[in-house]
C-alpha positions as CSV (number, residue, x, y, z in Angstrom):
1,M,38.0,-36.9,-51.1
2,S,37.9,-33.8,-48.9
3,E,38.9,-31.5,-51.8
4,E,36.0,-32.8,-53.9
5,L,33.6,-32.5,-51.0
6,F,34.7,-28.9,-50.2
7,K,34.2,-28.0,-53.9
8,S,30.7,-29.5,-53.8
9,M,29.9,-27.6,-50.6
10,A,30.9,-24.3,-52.2
11,Q,28.9,-25.1,-55.3
12,C,25.7,-26.0,-53.4
13,I,25.8,-22.5,-51.7
14,I,26.4,-20.8,-55.1
15,D,23.4,-22.8,-56.4
16,G,21.3,-22.0,-53.2
17,D,20.6,-25.7,-52.7
18,S,19.7,-26.0,-48.9
19,D,18.8,-29.7,-49.2
20,L,22.2,-30.6,-50.8
21,A,24.0,-28.3,-48.2
22,V,22.4,-30.4,-45.4
23,E,23.3,-33.7,-47.2
24,L,26.9,-32.6,-47.7
25,A,27.2,-31.5,-44.1
26,Q,26.0,-34.9,-43.0
27,K,28.4,-36.6,-45.3
28,A,31.3,-34.6,-43.9
29,I,30.3,-35.6,-40.3
30,A,30.0,-39.3,-41.3
31,A,33.5,-39.1,-43.0
32,G,35.0,-37.5,-39.9
33,V,35.8,-34.2,-41.5
34,D,36.4,-31.4,-39.1
35,P,33.2,-29.4,-39.1
36,L,35.1,-26.1,-38.8
37,K,37.1,-27.0,-41.9
38,A,33.9,-27.9,-43.7
39,I,32.6,-24.4,-43.0
40,T,35.8,-22.5,-43.7
41,D,37.2,-24.5,-46.7
42,G,33.8,-25.5,-48.2
43,F,30.6,-23.6,-47.5
44,V,32.1,-20.1,-46.8
45,K,33.9,-20.1,-50.1
46,G,30.6,-20.4,-51.8
47,V,29.2,-17.5,-49.7
48,N,32.2,-15.4,-50.7
49,Q,31.8,-16.2,-54.3
50,V,28.1,-15.3,-54.4
51,G,28.9,-12.1,-52.4
52,E,31.5,-11.1,-55.0
53,A,29.2,-11.8,-57.8
54,F,26.5,-9.7,-56.1
55,A,28.9,-6.8,-55.6
56,C,29.7,-6.9,-59.3
57,G,26.1,-7.0,-60.3
58,E,26.4,-10.6,-61.7
59,A,24.2,-12.1,-59.0
60,F,20.9,-10.7,-57.6
61,L,19.0,-10.6,-54.4
62,P,17.1,-13.9,-54.8
63,E,20.4,-15.7,-55.3
64,L,21.9,-14.0,-52.3
65,V,18.9,-15.0,-50.2
66,M,19.1,-18.6,-51.3
67,A,22.8,-18.8,-50.7
68,G,22.3,-17.4,-47.2
69,E,19.6,-19.9,-46.5
70,A,21.7,-22.8,-47.7
71,M,24.6,-21.6,-45.6
72,K,22.3,-21.4,-42.6
73,A,21.1,-25.0,-43.1
74,A,24.7,-26.2,-43.4
75,V,25.9,-24.5,-40.3
76,E,22.9,-25.8,-38.3
77,T,23.6,-29.3,-39.4
78,L,27.3,-29.0,-38.4
79,E,26.6,-27.2,-35.1
80,P,26.0,-30.4,-32.9
81,E,29.2,-32.0,-34.2
82,M,31.1,-28.8,-33.5
83,Q,29.8,-28.8,-29.9
84,R,30.6,-32.5,-29.5
85,R,34.1,-31.9,-30.6
86,G,34.3,-28.7,-28.5
87,A,35.3,-26.8,-31.6
88,E,34.3,-23.2,-31.4
89,R,34.0,-21.4,-34.6
90,Q,35.8,-18.1,-34.5
91,V,33.3,-15.5,-33.6
92,Y,34.1,-12.0,-34.6
93,G,31.5,-10.4,-32.4
94,K,28.0,-10.3,-31.2
95,V,25.4,-8.4,-33.2
96,V,21.9,-7.3,-32.1
97,L,19.9,-6.8,-35.2
98,A,16.5,-5.1,-35.6
99,T,14.3,-3.2,-37.9
100,V,13.4,0.0,-36.0
101,E,10.1,0.9,-34.4
102,G,7.3,1.7,-36.8
103,D,9.0,-0.2,-39.7
104,I,7.9,-3.7,-40.7
105,H,10.4,-4.4,-43.5
106,E,11.9,-7.8,-42.9
107,I,13.8,-9.2,-45.9
108,G,16.9,-7.0,-46.0
109,K,17.4,-7.3,-42.2
110,T,16.9,-11.1,-42.2
111,L,19.4,-11.4,-45.1
112,V,22.0,-9.3,-43.2
113,G,21.5,-11.5,-40.2
114,T,21.9,-14.7,-42.2
115,M,25.1,-13.4,-43.9
116,L,26.6,-12.2,-40.7
117,S,25.9,-15.5,-39.0
118,A,27.4,-17.3,-42.0
119,S,30.5,-15.1,-41.8
120,G,31.3,-15.8,-38.1
121,F,29.1,-13.4,-36.1
122,K,26.8,-14.3,-33.4
123,C,23.5,-12.7,-34.3
124,Y,20.4,-11.9,-32.2
125,D,17.6,-10.9,-34.5
126,L,14.9,-9.0,-32.7
127,G,12.6,-8.8,-35.7
128,V,10.7,-5.8,-37.0
129,D,9.1,-2.7,-35.4
130,V,11.4,-2.9,-32.4
131,A,11.5,-0.1,-29.8
132,A,14.8,1.4,-28.7
133,A,14.3,0.2,-25.1
134,K,14.0,-3.4,-26.3
135,I,17.2,-3.1,-28.3
136,I,19.1,-1.6,-25.3
137,A,17.8,-4.4,-23.1
138,K,19.1,-7.0,-25.5
139,V,22.5,-5.3,-25.9
140,K,22.9,-5.5,-22.1
141,E,21.7,-9.0,-21.9
142,V,24.1,-10.5,-24.5
143,D,26.9,-7.9,-24.0
144,A,26.7,-7.0,-27.7
145,D,29.6,-5.5,-29.7
146,I,27.5,-4.2,-32.6
147,V,23.9,-3.0,-33.0
148,A,22.6,-3.2,-36.6
149,L,19.5,-1.1,-37.4
150,S,17.5,-1.3,-40.5
151,A,15.0,1.4,-41.7
152,L,13.2,1.3,-45.0
153,L,11.1,4.5,-44.6
154,T,12.2,8.1,-44.4
155,T,9.7,8.5,-41.5
156,T,11.4,5.7,-39.5
157,M,15.0,6.6,-40.1
158,V,14.8,9.0,-37.1
159,K,14.4,5.9,-34.9
160,Q,18.0,4.9,-35.7
161,R,19.1,8.2,-34.1
162,E,16.9,7.5,-31.1
163,V,18.6,4.1,-30.5
164,I,22.1,5.8,-30.7
165,E,20.9,8.5,-28.2
166,A,19.5,5.7,-25.9
167,L,22.9,3.9,-26.0
168,D,24.6,7.1,-25.1
169,K,22.3,7.7,-22.2
170,E,23.0,4.3,-20.9
171,G,26.7,4.9,-21.1
172,L,27.1,2.1,-23.7
173,R,27.9,4.1,-26.8
174,K,31.7,3.9,-26.4
175,K,31.6,0.1,-26.2
176,V,28.9,-0.7,-28.8
177,K,29.3,0.1,-32.5
178,V,26.2,1.0,-34.5
179,M,25.6,0.0,-38.1
180,V,22.7,1.4,-40.0
181,G,21.2,0.5,-43.4
182,G,18.0,0.6,-45.5
183,A,17.0,2.2,-48.8
184,P,16.7,5.9,-47.6
185,V,19.9,5.8,-45.5
186,T,22.8,7.8,-46.9
187,R,26.4,8.4,-45.8
188,E,25.4,12.0,-44.9
189,W,22.7,10.6,-42.6
190,V,25.2,8.2,-41.0
191,Q,27.5,11.1,-40.2
192,R,24.7,13.2,-38.9
193,I,23.5,10.6,-36.4
194,E,27.2,9.6,-35.7
195,A,26.7,5.9,-36.5
196,D,29.9,3.9,-37.0
197,G,29.1,1.9,-40.1
198,Y,26.8,1.8,-43.1
199,S,26.0,-0.6,-45.9
200,E,23.7,-0.7,-48.9
201,D,23.4,-4.5,-48.9
202,A,24.1,-7.7,-46.9
203,I,27.5,-8.3,-48.3
204,G,28.6,-4.8,-47.5
205,A,27.2,-5.2,-44.0
206,V,29.5,-8.2,-43.4
207,A,32.5,-6.2,-44.6
208,A,31.5,-3.2,-42.4
209,A,30.9,-5.4,-39.3
210,K,34.3,-7.0,-39.7
211,Q,35.9,-3.6,-40.1
212,L,34.3,-2.4,-36.9
213,M,35.6,-5.5,-35.1
214,G,39.1,-4.9,-36.5
215,A,38.8,-8.2,-38.5
216,A,38.6,-6.9,-42.0
């Protein structure tokens, strides 16, 4: 029974079917399936498959977005049952996520947040056009491990550097890893601003974040 259910869970993520993901999560709860097991043996396998297909160019951004949304819906449905059982999902680390000041691009950042959450990170998404001071305040408030900064414009990329400098000034730089991303961001830029990680897409961001937390 569980094996079939887990297969269906993985498949509904691959299909990006949020309604079915919720239905199967409810079914798992009703059948007394461990919610953690439902996530790791069911839904996450679907996320991984879509991620691999995306990396190979066999799946595209809309599929990735839908898979992320379905995963989010499944986890939200299972969350109360996990709390009831006192089951804590393994959390790799806490990530403060933002599109930098002056930049209002949302999709890429939101997708990174969804995929990080689905993969076991606790995410705090501050939205778009976020000033460095606000990012630093959130880092302190939640005791973040990673700051992930998105910039889609060459004119706003410099704000990524500003956040790194602000972390340095606050004495947080040694403790907090910084990941950057966005269309104009290159490896050369990452080295120049001394960021710790970089990714071109949401799947790569998950891999980079796990690496930074020593969990790759």
